[in-house]
N, C-alpha and C positions, 0 to 999 in steps of 0.2 A: 420609516422612510422606505421608499421603493428603490431598489437598485436593479437595473437591467443589464445583462451582458448581451450586447448586440455586436454583430459582425458585418462589416462593409456598409450596411445601410441602417439607418435609424428609423424606426416606425413609431407611431403614437400608441401609447398604452395608457389605460386608466391608472390613476395613482391612488393607492390605498395606504393609509397611515400604518406604519410599522410593518408593512409587507415587503417581501423581497422576491423578485422573480428573475429568472435567467432565460434569455432568448438567444438563439443562434441561427445563423444561416450559412456561415463558412468559417474559416479560421485565419484569414489573412490580416484582419485588423480588429482586435477585440476592444470594445468600448463600454465603459461604465455609464449608466444613466440613472439619475436620481432627482428628486425634488429638492435636495439640499446639496449645495456645492461643498459645504463643510464636510458632509458625510462622504462625498466622493474623495476628498483629500485624505480622510482617515483611512478609507478602504484602499486607496491607491498606495499610500505609505506602507500599509501592511503587506500588500502584494510585492512591493519593491523589496521589503525586508525579507520576504520569503525567498526571492531570487538570490539575494545576498547570502542567505543561509545555505543555499545549495551551491553557490559559486562565489567564494570570497573575493575573487578578482573583479566582480561586478560592483561598481560604485553607485550607491544609491543617489539618484538625482534629487534635487530640491523640488518637492511637490507643494505647490501653493494654489490658492483659489484662482490665480491668474490663468491656470490651465483649464478652468471650467469654460465650457462653451454653452451659453444659454440658448435654449430652444423656445419655439413659439408657444408651446403648451406649458410654460412656466417650469420646465424641468431643465436639468443640466446634463452635459455629457463630458466624458474625459477618456482619452485614449490610454490604454494600459499595456499594449503588446510589448513595448520595449522593456517592461519590468517583469515579464513572465518567464519562468524557467522554460527551457526549450521544449520539453515534452508537453507542458500545458499549452504553450503557444502554438506548437506545430500540430498537435493532435486533438485539441479541444473540440469535441462534438464531431470529429471526423468519422465518416462511415467506415466500419470495419468489415472484413470479409471472411475471417476465420476466428474461431475461439482461440483464446490464448491467455494474455495477462489478466490477472485478477486484482482484487483490492489490495492485498498484501504486497504483491509484486510491484504494483504501481506506487504505493506509498514508499516502499523501501528503495525504489529506483532513485528517488530524490535524495537518498542517502548514499548513492553510488554503490549499492550492493550489486547492481548489474548495470550493463551499458545501456540497455533498453528495458522497459517494463516486461516482466515475464510472469509465468505462473509460480506461485509460492504455496506450499502446504501450510496448514495452520500450525502444525508442530514446528515447522521451520520459523515461522513468525514468533511463536512463543519462545523458542530458544533465544532468538536475538533480543527480544525485549527484556529477557531476564539475564542477559549477558552483560559484561562490563561496557559494551558499546552503547547500551541504552540504559535509561533509568526512568522509573516512575516519578512523576512530579510530586513534590511534597504537598501536604495539605495547605491550601490557600496560596500555593505558588502560582504566579501568573503564567498563563499559556503564551507562547510566542509563535509567530508565523513559522511554519515548518514542523511544529510538533505533531505528534500522532494522536488521533482520537480512536481508541479501541473500544468496540462495543461488544457486549456479552448478553446472552439471553438464555432462557431455559432450553436445555438439551432435549431433543426429541429424536428417537430412533424409529426407523421404518422397516426394521428387519435386522438380521445378524450383521455385525460390522465386518466390512471387507478390509483386507490388507492393502496398504499402499506404501509408497516411499516415505511418507511422513510418519506413519505409524511404525514402520520398520526401523526408522532412525530412532524414534522415541523409545521403543522397546529395547533397542541395542544400547543406547546411552543411559537410559533410566529403567532398567529391568524391574518389574514388579511395582513400579510407581503408580501406573494407571490400573484401576480395578475394572473388572467386567461389570456391565450393567445387570441389574437384577432381572430386567425383562428385555426382550429383543425388540419390543415395539412400545411406543408411548413415551411419556416424559420420564426422565430418569431421576429427577431431583437434583441435578447438577447443572452448572453453567456450560454453555458452548460458546467458543470464541467465534463471533459472527462476522466481524468486519473491521477494517481499519481505513481511515481517511486522513488526509493531510489538513491540519488546521491552518487557516490563514488569518482569520479575524473573528470577532464575536458574531459576525454575520455570514462568513464565507468559509467553504472548505473545497477541496478538490480530490477527486478519486475516480474509481471505476467499481461498479457494484458487484461484478462477477466475471468469470472467464468468458462468458458468452459474447459473441460478436455483436449482439444486440445491446450490450451494456457498453456505452461509450465512455471515453475519458471526458470528464466534465466537471464544471463548477456546480455547486449546489448550496442552498441555504443550510447553515449549520444545523438548524433544527430539523432538517429533512435527511440527515445522515442515517443510513440504514441501521436499524437496531438501537438507535439512541433514544432513550426514554424521554418522554415529554415532561416527566416529573423532574423539576430542577434539583431535587434532593439526590437524584441519581445521575446527574450530568457532571462528569468529571469530578465526582466526589472521591478524592484521593484516599480517603480513609477506608473505602470499601475494598473488598478482596473477592474476586470471583470464586465460587465454590466448584472447583473442577473435580471431575470424577477420579479422585486419587485416594489412596488408602488412608490418609490421615483425615479425610473429610467424610462427613455423614450426609446423606441425601436430605434435602429440604423441600418444602412446598413452595416452589418458586413461581409457578403459574398464578398470576393474579396478585402476587405479593408485592410489597413495596421494594423496588429495586430488583425485581426479578429480571428486568432489563436494566443494564447500567453501562456507563461509559467511563473510561479512565484515560488520562493524558500521559503520554510518554515523550521523552526527548532522546533522540539518537544522534550519535556523531556520524560524520562522513566516514564510510568504510575505508576508503583509500587513505584519508588523512590519519585515521586511527591506526591502521596497520603499519603505515610508513614510520610511525613513531615507536611501535611495539616490536616489530620484527628485527631481531638482531643476529640470529644464527643463520648459517648458510643453508641448513636444512629447511628452515621456515621461509627463507627467501626463495629457494627453489620451489617450495610448495605454493607460495604466492604467485610466482611466475607461471606455474602450470594452471592455476585458476584463471589467470588473465587470458590464456589461450582458449580455455573453455568458454569464457565470457564472449569472446569474439564469435564463436560458433553460435551461441545462443542469440546474440544480437542480430545475426544474419537471419534467424528464423522469425524475427519480429516483422520482417517484410511480408510474411505470409498473412499477417493480420491486416496490414494497412494498404497493401497493394494487390489489387484483384488479379494482376497479370504475373505476380511473383511465382516462381517455381524453383525447384531444386532437383538436380539430376540424381539419378539412382546412385551413381558412384559417390557423389558428395554426401548423400544421405547415409550411405553405408559407412563412410568415413566418420561422420558425426556420431552415428550410433555405436560404432566400435569403440571410439574414444570415450563416449559417454558411459557405456556399460563397464568399461575397464576402470574408469575413475570412480564410479559408484561402488564397485566391488572393493577396490583398494581402500577407499576412504572408510567404508563401513567396517572393514576388517581392522583398520587402525583404531577406529573409535571404540570398538569392542575390547581392544587390548588395554585401554586406559593407562598407558605408559607414556604420559606426556604432560606438559604444563597447559595452562588454560589457553594461551595464545595458539599453541599447536592444535588443541582441541577445536578452537574456533575456526582455524584454517581448514582442518579436515571437514568440519561441518559445512563451511562455505563451498569447498570443493565438491562434497557429496551432493549438495542440493543444486549447485550450478550445473553439474553434470547430469543429474536426474532431470532437470528442467529441459535439457536438450531433447531427450526422448519424449517427455511430456508435451513439449511444444509441437513436435511432429504428430503426436497422437491427437492433440486438440485441433490441429489443422487438417485432420483426416488424411494425413499422408501415410500413416501406418495404423494398424489395429490398436485399440486401447489395451493396456496391460494391467490397469488397476481401476478401482472405483474410489472416488474421493468423497 
């Protein structure tokens, strides 16, 4: 069945069996279009469930075939904007003006890791999906709207690896875990964490492909998710394990092999809800409160991406950078000491990356020179 995402106006498109397309023109009123009203109901229900999973106060409305509006070309349409999470509804296909948020920062924003989508390092994402706040779905466990689709592919290097905030964190928390590649260029024989996207249904996902301003927040067909293998044996096959470049793993011939590209499904809790139940000490409460202040700074920088006229004064930028650098230094020092429980470790990790993302956002928006290679 063909499903179209249309905005404001509906146009006529040819219908191809089992195909799905997405069309956009603005963001004020998203509409599903399909040759099957039943199909629309199923997809609409999944989208509403997604919003409920991001906001438990949202009550899922009753979605029935009575909501289908039949068109002259024997297709149907159904409005869905009221069931979309705010980020998806407000910024779907909106033109962006500066680099910034990437795939991981977009996916985890729906889990309340940040107030607005931001840049995330791959090491940051790997930390969270392996932490108590997330879990890998079991073999044959059904995916639900809001789950993550993580994709992995053969790692290829194009020169000596450069240091960045993600690598610095990984080396500090897990010294000697990652091994150096045998060669500085070419395929290493290990997997690389390529991408994350939010699963909505067996047909739809939502995400952002890269930090580039040219990569917009958008819906896409699940089979078009970046890095997701077309081989069904490798699609969310939960028995698979990526072969990361770590000391316990040996290099493999991944290029051209079965499941050289693979995807896995994960389910993560809401960060605010999770920590509200786990934080009990005054020290951790103070740490949590300091993170919230950093989040506000970072959310302010989101405007640089979406608003062409957005600007930040030099004084404000200096204030942000001073607090960012101080929090990064303090958090990394604490993480190196390893004198804490898991909740405190997670809080210092969240503080470290929330602070680091402030400087990174200013760099990606070309407000200050870049300090790292990613």
